[in-house]
MOPAC internal coordinates of N, CA, C and O (Angstrom, degrees):
PM7 1SCF
backbone

  N    0.0000 0     0.00 0     0.00 0    0    0    0
  C    1.4499 1     0.00 0     0.00 0    1    0    0
  C    1.5265 1   108.91 1     0.00 0    2    1    0
  O    1.2310 1   120.90 1   -43.44 1    3    2    1
  N    1.3208 1   115.88 1   136.56 1    3    2    1
  C    1.4611 1   122.08 1   177.43 1    5    3    2
  C    1.5216 1   109.43 1   -81.69 1    6    5    3
  O    1.2310 1   121.09 1   -26.61 1    7    6    5
  N    1.3288 1   115.52 1   153.39 1    7    6    5
  C    1.4574 1   121.58 1  -178.50 1    9    7    6
  C    1.5240 1   108.08 1  -129.10 1   10    9    7
  O    1.2310 1   120.80 1   -54.69 1   11   10    9
  N    1.3345 1   116.08 1   125.31 1   11   10    9
  C    1.4595 1   121.12 1  -176.76 1   13   11   10
  C    1.5186 1   110.99 1  -126.30 1   14   13   11
  O    1.2310 1   121.31 1   -26.30 1   15   14   13
  N    1.3319 1   115.10 1   153.70 1   15   14   13
  C    1.4589 1   122.78 1   174.76 1   17   15   14
  C    1.5154 1   108.31 1  -125.22 1   18   17   15
  O    1.2310 1   120.86 1   -50.93 1   19   18   17
  N    1.3337 1   115.96 1   129.07 1   19   18   17
  C    1.4597 1   122.58 1   175.16 1   21   19   18
  C    1.5211 1   107.18 1  -108.05 1   22   21   19
  O    1.2310 1   120.08 1   -53.00 1   23   22   21
  N    1.3430 1   117.45 1   127.00 1   23   22   21
  C    1.4619 1   121.70 1   178.70 1   25   23   22
  C    1.5241 1   107.73 1  -124.75 1   26   25   23
  O    1.2310 1   120.81 1   -72.50 1   27   26   25
  N    1.3210 1   116.05 1   107.50 1   27   26   25
  C    1.4678 1   121.73 1   178.90 1   29   27   26
  C    1.5173 1   107.81 1  -156.20 1   30   29   27
  O    1.2310 1   120.50 1   -48.98 1   31   30   29
  N    1.3289 1   116.65 1   131.02 1   31   30   29
  C    1.4640 1   120.54 1  -177.84 1   33   31   30
  C    1.5212 1   113.09 1   -74.55 1   34   33   31
  O    1.2310 1   120.10 1   163.03 1   35   34   33
  N    1.3078 1   117.41 1   -16.97 1   35   34   33
  C    1.4639 1   121.39 1   177.39 1   37   35   34
  C    1.5263 1   108.83 1   -84.78 1   38   37   35
  O    1.2310 1   120.74 1   -62.00 1   39   38   37
  N    1.3093 1   116.19 1   118.00 1   39   38   37
  C    1.4662 1   119.10 1  -179.33 1   41   39   38
  C    1.5231 1   111.01 1   -60.62 1   42   41   39
  O    1.2310 1   120.30 1   141.67 1   43   42   41
  N    1.3367 1   117.04 1   -38.33 1   43   42   41
  C    1.4662 1   119.07 1  -178.73 1   45   43   42
  C    1.5326 1   111.19 1   -66.48 1   46   45   43
  O    1.2310 1   119.65 1   138.64 1   47   46   45
  N    1.3350 1   118.26 1   -41.36 1   47   46   45
  C    1.4629 1   120.10 1   177.36 1   49   47   46
  C    1.5186 1   110.98 1   -69.88 1   50   49   47
  O    1.2310 1   120.01 1   141.04 1   51   50   49
  N    1.3239 1   117.58 1   -38.96 1   51   50   49
  C    1.4577 1   121.38 1   177.71 1   53   51   50
  C    1.5308 1   109.51 1   -59.12 1   54   53   51
  O    1.2310 1   121.00 1   133.12 1   55   54   53
  N    1.3329 1   115.70 1   -46.88 1   55   54   53
  C    1.4689 1   120.93 1   177.35 1   57   55   54
  C    1.5263 1   111.43 1   -61.74 1   58   57   55
  O    1.2310 1   120.49 1   137.17 1   59   58   57
  N    1.3256 1   116.67 1   -42.83 1   59   58   57
  C    1.4629 1   122.35 1  -178.41 1   61   59   58
  C    1.5317 1   110.78 1   -59.09 1   62   61   59
  O    1.2310 1   120.45 1   130.12 1   63   62   61
  N    1.3303 1   116.74 1   -49.88 1   63   62   61
  C    1.4659 1   120.30 1   178.93 1   65   63   62
  C    1.5266 1   110.64 1   -61.07 1   66   65   63
  O    1.2310 1   120.91 1   134.34 1   67   66   65
  N    1.3185 1   115.87 1   -45.66 1   67   66   65
  C    1.4664 1   121.26 1  -177.71 1   69   67   66
  C    1.5318 1   111.00 1   -62.02 1   70   69   67
  O    1.2310 1   120.30 1   133.10 1   71   70   69
  N    1.3161 1   117.04 1   -46.90 1   71   70   69
  C    1.4650 1   121.36 1  -178.76 1   73   71   70
  C    1.5232 1   111.53 1   -63.38 1   74   73   71
  O    1.2310 1   120.43 1   138.38 1   75   74   73
  N    1.3194 1   116.79 1   -41.62 1   75   74   73
  C    1.4631 1   119.55 1  -179.01 1   77   75   74
  C    1.5235 1   111.89 1   -68.27 1   78   77   75
  O    1.2310 1   120.24 1   137.60 1   79   78   77
  N    1.3200 1   117.14 1   -42.40 1   79   78   77
  C    1.4683 1   119.31 1   176.51 1   81   79   78
  C    1.5214 1   110.86 1   -63.12 1   82   81   79
  O    1.2310 1   120.53 1   136.35 1   83   82   81
  N    1.3336 1   116.59 1   -43.65 1   83   82   81
  C    1.4675 1   120.93 1  -179.78 1   85   83   82
  C    1.5265 1   111.01 1   -63.64 1   86   85   83
  O    1.2310 1   120.32 1   141.06 1   87   86   85
  N    1.3256 1   117.00 1   -38.94 1   87   86   85
  C    1.4641 1   121.08 1   179.78 1   89   87   86
  C    1.5300 1   111.10 1   -67.00 1   90   89   87
  O    1.2310 1   120.41 1   138.23 1   91   90   89
  N    1.3013 1   116.83 1   -41.77 1   91   90   89
  C    1.4624 1   120.68 1  -176.77 1   93   91   90
  C    1.5263 1   112.25 1   -76.18 1   94   93   91
  O    1.2310 1   120.62 1   136.94 1   95   94   93
  N    1.3276 1   116.41 1   -43.06 1   95   94   93
  C    1.4678 1   119.92 1  -173.94 1   97   95   94
  C    1.5216 1   113.81 1   -99.05 1   98   97   95
  O    1.2310 1   119.90 1   173.90 1   99   98   97
  N    1.3161 1   117.79 1    -6.10 1   99   98   97
  C    1.4715 1   125.42 1   175.83 1  101   99   98
  C    1.5202 1   112.37 1    46.77 1  102  101   99
  O    1.2310 1   119.98 1    54.63 1  103  102  101
  N    1.3153 1   117.64 1  -125.37 1  103  102  101
  C    1.4660 1   121.70 1  -176.55 1  105  103  102
  C    1.5249 1   112.83 1   -76.56 1  106  105  103
  O    1.2310 1   120.20 1  -179.58 1  107  106  105
  N    1.3123 1   117.23 1     0.42 1  107  106  105
  C    1.4608 1   121.11 1  -175.86 1  109  107  106
  C    1.5191 1   113.26 1   -88.51 1  110  109  107
  O    1.2310 1   119.83 1  -175.49 1  111  110  109
  N    1.3444 1   117.94 1     4.51 1  111  110  109
  C    1.4549 1   119.78 1  -175.59 1  113  111  110
  C    1.5257 1   111.19 1  -141.18 1  114  113  111
  O    1.2310 1   121.41 1   -39.50 1  115  114  113
  N    1.3140 1   114.91 1   140.50 1  115  114  113
  C    1.4608 1   122.49 1   171.49 1  117  115  114
  C    1.5246 1   106.02 1  -112.94 1  118  117  115
  O    1.2310 1   120.33 1   -48.25 1  119  118  117
  N    1.3353 1   116.97 1   131.75 1  119  118  117
  C    1.4605 1   120.98 1  -173.77 1  121  119  118
  C    1.5209 1   110.28 1  -121.98 1  122  121  119
  O    1.2310 1   121.14 1   -52.51 1  123  122  121
  N    1.3331 1   115.43 1   127.49 1  123  122  121
  C    1.4592 1   122.04 1   171.07 1  125  123  122
  C    1.5178 1   107.75 1  -105.85 1  126  125  123
  O    1.2310 1   121.26 1   -24.76 1  127  126  125
  N    1.3497 1   115.20 1   155.24 1  127  126  125
  C    1.4614 1   118.73 1  -176.42 1  129  127  126
  C    1.5188 1   111.00 1  -132.79 1  130  129  127
  O    1.2310 1   121.31 1   -37.67 1  131  130  129
  N    1.3265 1   115.10 1   142.33 1  131  130  129
  C    1.4581 1   122.41 1   175.50 1  133  131  130
  C    1.5229 1   107.90 1  -134.14 1  134  133  131
  O    1.2310 1   121.05 1   -25.29 1  135  134  133
  N    1.3313 1   115.59 1   154.71 1  135  134  133
  C    1.4589 1   120.70 1  -176.02 1  137  135  134
  C    1.5222 1   113.19 1  -117.34 1  138  137  135
  O    1.2310 1   120.16 1   179.84 1  139  138  137
  N    1.3290 1   117.30 1    -0.16 1  139  138  137
  C    1.4660 1   122.63 1   174.17 1  141  139  138
  C    1.5253 1   107.93 1  -141.37 1  142  141  139
  O    1.2310 1   121.15 1   -18.92 1  143  142  141
  N    1.3234 1   115.41 1   161.08 1  143  142  141
  C    1.4645 1   119.42 1   177.55 1  145  143  142
  C    1.5249 1   110.70 1   -64.00 1  146  145  143
  O    1.2310 1   120.46 1   140.36 1  147  146  145
  N    1.3218 1   116.72 1   -39.64 1  147  146  145
  C    1.4740 1   119.68 1   179.41 1  149  147  146
  C    1.5302 1   111.07 1   -63.22 1  150  149  147
  O    1.2310 1   120.68 1   136.31 1  151  150  149
  N    1.3252 1   116.31 1   -43.69 1  151  150  149
  C    1.4653 1   120.01 1   177.83 1  153  151  150
  C    1.5318 1   109.98 1   -63.89 1  154  153  151
  O    1.2310 1   120.65 1   140.03 1  155  154  153
  N    1.3214 1   116.36 1   -39.97 1  155  154  153
  C    1.4622 1   120.43 1   177.04 1  157  155  154
  C    1.5164 1   111.57 1   -60.29 1  158  157  155
  O    1.2310 1   120.84 1   137.12 1  159  158  157
  N    1.3336 1   116.00 1   -42.88 1  159  158  157
  C    1.4623 1   119.47 1   178.59 1  161  159  158
  C    1.5270 1   111.00 1   -63.78 1  162  161  159
  O    1.2310 1   120.53 1   141.45 1  163  162  161
  N    1.3291 1   116.60 1   -38.55 1  163  162  161
  C    1.4688 1   119.71 1   177.25 1  165  163  162
  C    1.5291 1   110.97 1   -59.59 1  166  165  163
  O    1.2310 1   120.12 1   136.86 1  167  166  165
  N    1.3385 1   117.38 1   -43.14 1  167  166  165
  C    1.4707 1   121.32 1   177.05 1  169  167  166
  C    1.5287 1   109.93 1   -61.55 1  170  169  167
  O    1.2310 1   120.98 1   133.13 1  171  170  169
  N    1.3278 1   115.73 1   -46.87 1  171  170  169
  C    1.4672 1   120.81 1  -179.64 1  173  171  170
  C    1.5261 1   110.09 1   -57.27 1  174  173  171
  O    1.2310 1   120.62 1   132.25 1  175  174  173
  N    1.3180 1   116.42 1   -47.75 1  175  174  173
  C    1.4632 1   120.33 1  -177.79 1  177  175  174
  C    1.5286 1   111.69 1   -67.78 1  178  177  175
  O    1.2310 1   120.20 1   144.06 1  179  178  177
  N    1.3285 1   117.22 1   -35.94 1  179  178  177
  C    1.4700 1   120.65 1   178.19 1  181  179  178
  C    1.5259 1   112.00 1   -63.49 1  182  181  179
  O    1.2310 1   120.37 1   153.93 1  183  182  181
  N    1.3266 1   116.90 1   -26.07 1  183  182  181
  C    1.4708 1   121.41 1   179.94 1  185  183  182
  C    1.5280 1   111.78 1  -107.04 1  186  185  183
  O    1.2310 1   120.40 1  -151.52 1  187  186  185
  N    1.3103 1   116.83 1    28.48 1  187  186  185
  C    1.4639 1   121.55 1  -177.37 1  189  187  186
  C    1.5344 1   111.90 1   -59.15 1  190  189  187
  O    1.2310 1   120.18 1   147.44 1  191  190  189
  N    1.3298 1   117.27 1   -32.56 1  191  190  189
  C    1.4658 1   120.68 1  -179.37 1  193  191  190
  C    1.5239 1   113.19 1   -86.55 1  194  193  191
  O    1.2310 1   120.39 1   170.04 1  195  194  193
  N    1.3060 1   116.85 1    -9.96 1  195  194  193
  C    1.4632 1   122.77 1   178.03 1  197  195  194
  C    1.5303 1   107.27 1  -143.52 1  198  197  195
  O    1.2310 1   120.23 1  -108.01 1  199  198  197
  N    1.3265 1   117.17 1    71.99 1  199  198  197
  C    1.4622 1   121.83 1  -169.48 1  201  199  198
  C    1.5295 1   114.14 1   -60.72 1  202  201  199
  O    1.2310 1   121.69 1   -27.68 1  203  202  201
  N    1.3133 1   114.37 1   152.32 1  203  202  201
  C    1.4609 1   121.26 1   175.15 1  205  203  202
  C    1.5248 1   110.06 1   -61.20 1  206  205  203
  O    1.2310 1   121.05 1   -31.43 1  207  206  205
  N    1.3250 1   115.59 1   148.57 1  207  206  205
  C    1.4580 1   121.49 1   173.37 1  209  207  206
  C    1.5257 1   110.68 1   -83.39 1  210  209  207
  O    1.2310 1   120.97 1   148.89 1  211  210  209
  N    1.3297 1   115.74 1   -31.11 1  211  210  209
  C    1.4622 1   122.21 1  -176.88 1  213  211  210
  C    1.5168 1   109.43 1  -141.75 1  214  213  211
  O    1.2310 1   120.88 1   -44.95 1  215  214  213
  N    1.3313 1   115.91 1   135.05 1  215  214  213
  C    1.4600 1   121.69 1   171.51 1  217  215  214
  C    1.5178 1   107.06 1  -128.04 1  218  217  215
  O    1.2310 1   121.22 1   -56.63 1  219  218  217
  N    1.3250 1   115.28 1   123.37 1  219  218  217
  C    1.4619 1   122.21 1   174.50 1  221  219  218
  C    1.5179 1   106.77 1  -110.26 1  222  221  219
  O    1.2310 1   120.41 1   -52.79 1  223  222  221
  N    1.3227 1   116.82 1   127.21 1  223  222  221
  C    1.4582 1   119.96 1   179.15 1  225  223  222
  C    1.5167 1   111.71 1  -134.48 1  226  225  223
  O    1.2310 1   121.66 1   -32.27 1  227  226  225
  N    1.3092 1   114.42 1   147.73 1  227  226  225
  C    1.4599 1   122.41 1   169.81 1  229  227  226
  C    1.5252 1   106.98 1   -79.89 1  230  229  227
  O    1.2310 1   120.05 1   -15.75 1  231  230  229
  N    1.3131 1   117.51 1   164.25 1  231  230  229
  C    1.4624 1   121.07 1   173.67 1  233  231  230
  C    1.5217 1   111.12 1   -89.80 1  234  233  231
  O    1.2310 1   120.79 1   126.62 1  235  234  233
  N    1.3292 1   116.10 1   -53.38 1  235  234  233
  C    1.4670 1   121.57 1  -172.18 1  237  235  234
  C    1.5147 1   110.96 1   -91.07 1  238  237  235
  O    1.2310 1   121.03 1   -72.63 1  239  238  237
  N    1.3338 1   115.63 1   107.37 1  239  238  237
  C    1.4648 1   120.73 1   176.12 1  241  239  238
  C    1.5258 1   106.64 1  -132.84 1  242  241  239
  O    1.2310 1   119.39 1    57.31 1  243  242  241
  N    1.3343 1   118.76 1  -122.69 1  243  242  241
  C    1.4609 1   119.91 1   179.89 1  245  243  242
  C    1.5302 1   110.86 1   -67.69 1  246  245  243
  O    1.2310 1   120.60 1   -23.00 1  247  246  245
  N    1.3337 1   116.45 1   157.00 1  247  246  245
  C    1.4672 1   121.87 1  -175.75 1  249  247  246
  C    1.5235 1   113.63 1   -93.19 1  250  249  247
  O    1.2310 1   119.55 1  -167.75 1  251  250  249
  N    1.3079 1   118.47 1    12.25 1  251  250  249
  C    1.4683 1   122.54 1  -173.66 1  253  251  250
  C    1.5232 1   113.97 1   -65.33 1  254  253  251
  O    1.2310 1   119.51 1   164.58 1  255  254  253
  N    1.3052 1   118.55 1   -15.42 1  255  254  253
  C    1.4584 1   121.09 1  -171.06 1  257  255  254
  C    1.5257 1   113.02 1  -113.70 1  258  257  255
  O    1.2310 1   120.44 1  -165.86 1  259  258  257
  N    1.3393 1   116.77 1    14.14 1  259  258  257
  C    1.4653 1   121.47 1  -179.24 1  261  259  258
  C    1.5286 1   109.30 1   -53.95 1  262  261  259
  O    1.2310 1   119.87 1   -39.80 1  263  262  261
  N    1.3110 1   117.85 1   140.20 1  263  262  261
  C    1.4625 1   128.04 1    11.78 1  265  263  262
  C    1.5292 1   114.18 1   -84.56 1  266  265  263
  O    1.2310 1   119.74 1   179.55 1  267  266  265
  N    1.3253 1   118.11 1    -0.45 1  267  266  265
  C    1.4655 1   119.90 1   177.10 1  269  267  266
  C    1.5225 1   110.04 1   -79.74 1  270  269  267
  O    1.2310 1   121.24 1   -24.76 1  271  270  269
  N    1.3212 1   115.24 1   155.24 1  271  270  269
  C    1.4587 1   120.61 1   169.34 1  273  271  270
  C    1.5272 1   108.14 1   -73.28 1  274  273  271
  O    1.2310 1   120.37 1   -29.40 1  275  274  273
  N    1.3229 1   116.90 1   150.60 1  275  274  273
  C    1.4669 1   121.24 1   179.26 1  277  275  274
  C    1.5289 1   111.20 1   -60.31 1  278  277  275
  O    1.2310 1   120.36 1   138.29 1  279  278  277
  N    1.3280 1   116.92 1   -41.71 1  279  278  277
  C    1.4607 1   120.26 1   179.01 1  281  279  278
  C    1.5193 1   112.44 1   -65.22 1  282  281  279
  O    1.2310 1   120.92 1   146.44 1  283  282  281
  N    1.3194 1   115.84 1   -33.56 1  283  282  281
  C    1.4647 1   121.15 1   176.39 1  285  283  282
  C    1.5362 1   109.55 1   -63.85 1  286  285  283
  O    1.2310 1   120.72 1   133.87 1  287  286  285
  N    1.3331 1   116.22 1   -46.13 1  287  286  285
  C    1.4671 1   121.20 1   176.78 1  289  287  286
  C    1.5311 1   110.16 1   -58.41 1  290  289  287
  O    1.2310 1   120.41 1   133.93 1  291  290  289
  N    1.3355 1   116.82 1   -46.07 1  291  290  289
  C    1.4599 1   121.18 1  -178.46 1  293  291  290
  C    1.5263 1   111.30 1   -58.62 1  294  293  291
  O    1.2310 1   120.45 1   132.34 1  295  294  293
  N    1.3138 1   116.75 1   -47.66 1  295  294  293
  C    1.4692 1   120.18 1  -179.36 1  297  295  294
  C    1.5281 1   110.27 1   -62.55 1  298  297  295
  O    1.2310 1   120.15 1   138.68 1  299  298  297
  N    1.3252 1   117.32 1   -41.32 1  299  298  297
  C    1.4683 1   119.83 1   177.81 1  301  299  298
  C    1.5274 1   111.21 1   -59.05 1  302  301  299
  O    1.2310 1   120.28 1   138.35 1  303  302  301
  N    1.3301 1   117.08 1   -41.65 1  303  302  301
  C    1.4637 1   121.02 1  -179.96 1  305  303  302
  C    1.5298 1   111.17 1   -66.59 1  306  305  303
  O    1.2310 1   120.57 1   138.38 1  307  306  305
  N    1.3210 1   116.51 1   -41.62 1  307  306  305
  C    1.4703 1   120.33 1   179.08 1  309  307  306
  C    1.5261 1   110.20 1   -62.99 1  310  309  307
  O    1.2310 1   120.66 1   139.23 1  311  310  309
  N    1.3197 1   116.34 1   -40.77 1  311  310  309
  C    1.4683 1   121.13 1  -178.36 1  313  311  310
  C    1.5321 1   112.22 1   -64.10 1  314  313  311
  O    1.2310 1   120.07 1   160.28 1  315  314  313
  N    1.3332 1   117.47 1   -19.72 1  315  314  313
  C    1.4636 1   121.11 1   177.67 1  317  315  314
  C    1.5288 1   112.65 1   -78.60 1  318  317  315
  O    1.2310 1   120.46 1   165.60 1  319  318  317
  N    1.3182 1   116.72 1   -14.40 1  319  318  317
  C    1.4634 1   121.99 1  -175.97 1  321  319  318
  C    1.5266 1   109.97 1   -95.74 1  322  321  319
  O    1.2310 1   120.33 1   -69.81 1  323  322  321
  N    1.3129 1   116.98 1   110.19 1  323  322  321
  C    1.4731 1   120.81 1  -176.05 1  325  323  322
  C    1.5213 1   112.45 1   -59.54 1  326  325  323
  O    1.2310 1   120.28 1   154.05 1  327  326  325
  N    1.3254 1   117.07 1   -25.95 1  327  326  325
  C    1.4647 1   120.51 1  -179.57 1  329  327  326
  C    1.5314 1   111.34 1   -65.88 1  330  329  327
  O    1.2310 1   120.35 1   159.31 1  331  330  329
  N    1.3245 1   116.94 1   -20.69 1  331  330  329
  C    1.4624 1   121.49 1  -177.63 1  333  331  330
  C    1.5278 1   112.67 1  -100.48 1  334  333  331
  O    1.2310 1   120.69 1  -163.18 1  335  334  333
  N    1.3152 1   116.29 1    16.82 1  335  334  333
  C    1.4605 1   121.36 1  -178.87 1  337  335  334
  C    1.5299 1   112.55 1   -56.68 1  338  337  335
  O    1.2310 1   120.12 1   142.43 1  339  338  337
  N    1.3243 1   117.37 1   -37.57 1  339  338  337
  C    1.4708 1   121.28 1  -176.17 1  341  339  338
  C    1.5250 1   113.40 1   -94.82 1  342  341  339
  O    1.2310 1   119.77 1   179.13 1  343  342  341
  N    1.3091 1   118.05 1    -0.87 1  343  342  341
  C    1.4636 1   121.46 1  -177.88 1  345  343  342
  C    1.5208 1   110.75 1   -72.55 1  346  345  343
  O    1.2310 1   120.81 1   -46.38 1  347  346  345
  N    1.3074 1   116.05 1   133.62 1  347  346  345
  C    1.4672 1   121.62 1   175.55 1  349  347  346
  C    1.5189 1   107.68 1   -80.75 1  350  349  347
  O    1.2310 1   120.13 1   -59.02 1  351  350  349
  N    1.3254 1   117.36 1   120.98 1  351  350  349
  C    1.4624 1   123.00 1   179.34 1  353  351  350
  C    1.5184 1   107.72 1  -114.06 1  354  353  351
  O    1.2310 1   121.08 1   -51.55 1  355  354  353
  N    1.3349 1   115.53 1   128.45 1  355  354  353
  C    1.4568 1   121.51 1  -179.08 1  357  355  354
  C    1.5238 1   108.60 1  -129.30 1  358  357  355
  O    1.2310 1   120.86 1   -53.65 1  359  358  357
  N    1.3242 1   115.95 1   126.35 1  359  358  357
  C    1.4612 1   120.91 1   173.21 1  361  359  358
  C    1.5185 1   107.14 1   -92.14 1  362  361  359
  O    1.2310 1   120.77 1   -54.82 1  363  362  361
  N    1.3205 1   116.13 1   125.18 1  363  362  361
  C    1.4652 1   121.52 1   174.27 1  365  363  362
  C    1.5198 1   106.18 1  -119.45 1  366  365  363
  O    1.2310 1   121.03 1   -65.70 1  367  366  365
  N    1.3190 1   115.63 1   114.30 1  367  366  365
  C    1.4591 1   119.61 1  -172.25 1  369  367  366
  C    1.5222 1   110.98 1  -152.64 1  370  369  367
  O    1.2310 1   121.55 1   -21.84 1  371  370  369
  N    1.3172 1   114.64 1   158.16 1  371  370  369
  C    1.4524 1   121.20 1   174.03 1  373  371  370
  C    1.5192 1   111.82 1   -93.35 1  374  373  371
  O    1.2310 1   120.27 1   179.91 1  375  374  373
  N    1.3196 1   117.10 1    -0.09 1  375  374  373
  C    1.4637 1   121.98 1  -178.07 1  377  375  374
  C    1.5244 1   110.94 1   -66.59 1  378  377  375
  O    1.2310 1   121.28 1   -39.60 1  379  378  377
  N    1.3175 1   115.15 1   140.40 1  379  378  377
  C    1.4649 1   120.35 1   176.88 1  381  379  378
  C    1.5320 1   111.26 1   -69.23 1  382  381  379
  O    1.2310 1   120.26 1   161.17 1  383  382  381
  N    1.3322 1   117.10 1   -18.83 1  383  382  381
  C    1.4646 1   121.74 1  -177.12 1  385  383  382
  C    1.5282 1   112.78 1   -87.88 1  386  385  383
  O    1.2310 1   120.02 1  -179.38 1  387  386  385
  N    1.3149 1   117.56 1     0.62 1  387  386  385
  C    1.4658 1   121.67 1  -171.47 1  389  387  386
  C    1.5306 1   113.20 1   -55.99 1  390  389  387
  O    1.2310 1   119.61 1   134.78 1  391  390  389
  N    1.3031 1   118.35 1   -45.22 1  391  390  389
  C    1.4687 1   121.24 1  -175.46 1  393  391  390
  C    1.5239 1   111.17 1   -62.05 1  394  393  391
  O    1.2310 1   120.37 1   129.42 1  395  394  393
  N    1.3120 1   116.89 1   -50.58 1  395  394  393
  C    1.4632 1   120.70 1  -177.46 1  397  395  394
  C    1.5230 1   111.75 1   -65.69 1  398  397  395
  O    1.2310 1   120.37 1   136.99 1  399  398  397
  N    1.3307 1   116.89 1   -43.01 1  399  398  397
  C    1.4662 1   120.37 1   179.98 1  401  399  398
  C    1.5259 1   110.36 1   -63.74 1  402  401  399
  O    1.2310 1   120.15 1   134.21 1  403  402  401
  N    1.3289 1   117.31 1   -45.79 1  403  402  401
  C    1.4699 1   120.58 1   179.52 1  405  403  402
  C    1.5267 1   110.99 1   -61.16 1  406  405  403
  O    1.2310 1   120.44 1   136.51 1  407  406  405
  N    1.3186 1   116.77 1   -43.49 1  407  406  405
  C    1.4653 1   119.96 1   178.81 1  409  407  406
  C    1.5244 1   110.99 1   -63.58 1  410  409  407
  O    1.2310 1   120.38 1   137.58 1  411  410  409
  N    1.3382 1   116.88 1   -42.42 1  411  410  409
  C    1.4701 1   120.63 1   179.09 1  413  411  410
  C    1.5284 1   111.51 1   -62.71 1  414  413  411
  O    1.2310 1   120.39 1   145.66 1  415  414  413
  N    1.3326 1   116.86 1   -34.34 1  415  414  413
  C    1.4638 1   121.67 1  -178.72 1  417  415  414
  C    1.5315 1   112.89 1   -86.86 1  418  417  415
  O    1.2310 1   120.51 1   168.24 1  419  418  417
  N    1.3165 1   116.63 1   -11.76 1  419  418  417
  C    1.4624 1   120.33 1  -179.65 1  421  419  418
  C    1.5165 1   113.63 1    74.20 1  422  421  419
  O    1.2310 1   120.69 1  -145.45 1  423  422  421
  N    1.3365 1   116.29 1    34.55 1  423  422  421
  C    1.4647 1   120.93 1   178.64 1  425  423  422
  C    1.5262 1   109.19 1  -125.55 1  426  425  423
  O    1.2310 1   121.28 1    -8.95 1  427  426  425
  N    1.3150 1   115.16 1   171.05 1  427  426  425
  C    1.4569 1   120.63 1   178.83 1  429  427  426
  C    1.5215 1   110.47 1   -86.93 1  430  429  427
  O    1.2310 1   121.18 1   -16.36 1  431  430  429
  N    1.3160 1   115.35 1   163.64 1  431  430  429
  C    1.4627 1   120.02 1   178.26 1  433  431  430
  C    1.5180 1   109.74 1  -147.02 1  434  433  431
  O    1.2310 1   121.87 1   -25.97 1  435  434  433
  N    1.3223 1   114.03 1   154.03 1  435  434  433
  C    1.4624 1   121.46 1   173.38 1  437  435  434
  C    1.5252 1   106.28 1  -141.72 1  438  437  435
  O    1.2310 1   119.57 1   -56.28 1  439  438  437
  N    1.3255 1   118.43 1   123.72 1  439  438  437
  C    1.4623 1   119.79 1   175.58 1  441  439  438
  C    1.5334 1   110.55 1   -63.38 1  442  441  439
  O    1.2310 1   120.58 1   -35.60 1  443  442  441
  N    1.3324 1   116.50 1   144.40 1  443  442  441
  C    1.4644 1   119.86 1  -177.93 1  445  443  442
  C    1.5236 1   112.19 1   -59.86 1  446  445  443
  O    1.2310 1   120.12 1   145.73 1  447  446  445
  N    1.3253 1   117.37 1   -34.27 1  447  446  445
  C    1.4651 1   117.99 1  -179.41 1  449  447  446
  C    1.5332 1   111.29 1   -63.16 1  450  449  447
  O    1.2310 1   120.02 1   153.33 1  451  450  449
  N    1.3323 1   117.57 1   -26.67 1  451  450  449
  C    1.4677 1   120.65 1   178.67 1  453  451  450
  C    1.5239 1   110.05 1   -72.57 1  454  453  451
  O    1.2310 1   119.97 1   130.93 1  455  454  453
  N    1.3419 1   117.65 1   -49.07 1  455  454  453
  C    1.4693 1   119.09 1  -179.45 1  457  455  454
  C    1.5184 1   111.30 1   -68.53 1  458  457  455
  O    1.2310 1   120.10 1   154.10 1  459  458  457
  N    1.3265 1   117.42 1   -25.90 1  459  458  457
  C    1.4663 1   120.36 1   178.46 1  461  459  458
  C    1.5198 1   111.54 1   -70.22 1  462  461  459
  O    1.2310 1   120.35 1   153.50 1  463  462  461
  N    1.3284 1   116.94 1   -26.50 1  463  462  461
  C    1.4599 1   119.79 1  -176.56 1  465  463  462
  C    1.5273 1   113.92 1  -106.82 1  466  465  463
  O    1.2310 1   119.98 1   170.09 1  467  466  465
  N    1.3389 1   117.64 1    -9.91 1  467  466  465
  C    1.4639 1   119.63 1  -175.40 1  469  467  466
  C    1.5285 1   110.31 1  -152.19 1  470  469  467
  O    1.2310 1   120.51 1   -86.20 1  471  470  469
  N    1.3231 1   116.62 1    93.80 1  471  470  469
  C    1.4677 1   119.18 1  -176.93 1  473  471  470
  C    1.5267 1   112.72 1   -71.74 1  474  473  471
  O    1.2310 1   120.18 1   171.10 1  475  474  473
  N    1.3219 1   117.25 1    -8.90 1  475  474  473
  C    1.4665 1   118.78 1   178.93 1  477  475  474
  C    1.5285 1   111.78 1   -65.39 1  478  477  475
  O    1.2310 1   119.95 1   163.85 1  479  478  477
  N    1.3401 1   117.69 1   -16.15 1  479  478  477
  C    1.4666 1   119.04 1   178.43 1  481  479  478
  C    1.5283 1   111.12 1   -61.76 1  482  481  479
  O    1.2310 1   120.26 1   153.66 1  483  482  481
  N    1.3330 1   117.12 1   -26.34 1  483  482  481
  C    1.4664 1   120.12 1   177.77 1  485  483  482
  C    1.5340 1   111.07 1   -66.16 1  486  485  483
  O    1.2310 1   120.43 1   149.25 1  487  486  485
  N    1.3347 1   116.78 1   -30.75 1  487  486  485
  C    1.4691 1   120.65 1   178.17 1  489  487  486
  C    1.5216 1   111.40 1   -68.13 1  490  489  487
  O    1.2310 1   120.90 1   152.03 1  491  490  489
  N    1.3143 1   115.89 1   -27.97 1  491  490  489
  C    1.4613 1   121.11 1  -175.03 1  493  491  490
  C    1.5248 1   113.49 1   -90.24 1  494  493  491
  O    1.2310 1   119.97 1  -168.74 1  495  494  493
  N    1.3208 1   117.67 1    11.26 1  495  494  493
  C    1.4636 1   119.89 1  -178.27 1  497  495  494
  C    1.5236 1   112.79 1   -72.36 1  498  497  495
  O    1.2310 1   120.21 1   156.56 1  499  498  497
  N    1.3271 1   117.21 1   -23.44 1  499  498  497
  C    1.4752 1   121.76 1   174.57 1  501  499  498
  C    1.5210 1   113.59 1    46.52 1  502  501  499
  O    1.2310 1   120.92 1  -114.08 1  503  502  501
  N    1.2977 1   115.85 1    65.92 1  503  502  501
  C    1.4675 1   119.48 1   178.24 1  505  503  502
  C    1.5105 1   110.59 1  -118.23 1  506  505  503
  O    1.2310 1   120.10 1   180.00 1  507  506  505

C-alpha cells in the first residue's frame, strides 16, 4: 500500500487532493493530511522509519518562514532527511514562483489551475 501526505492550509484544496488520490488509487493508498508546514513536518518526522511515498504540498501557507514560502521551508526540511531520499515530492500551488522554486529544490510541481481542470494529473504522479 502506498502512503501519501497532503499539506495545504486550504481545507477545500486539501480535501480536493485527498479525494482525487483516493478515487484514483482506491484501496491502494493511505493518506494523511496536514494544514500547515509545521504540522506537515511533524507527520514526516513521525514516519521517519517508514517514509511517505508521495508528499504533495502547497507553497503559501503560514507566514512563519518569511521571506521563504512555508511549503518551500517544508521541502527543504524533508530534503535533509536521508530516509526521504526516494519520496516523490510535488508542489501544487497557484503561486507564480512555483516553477523556479520547484526547480531550485529539485522537486516536481503542478500549477493549481492544471489540477483544477484535469484530475488525470494525479494518475501521472508515478510514485
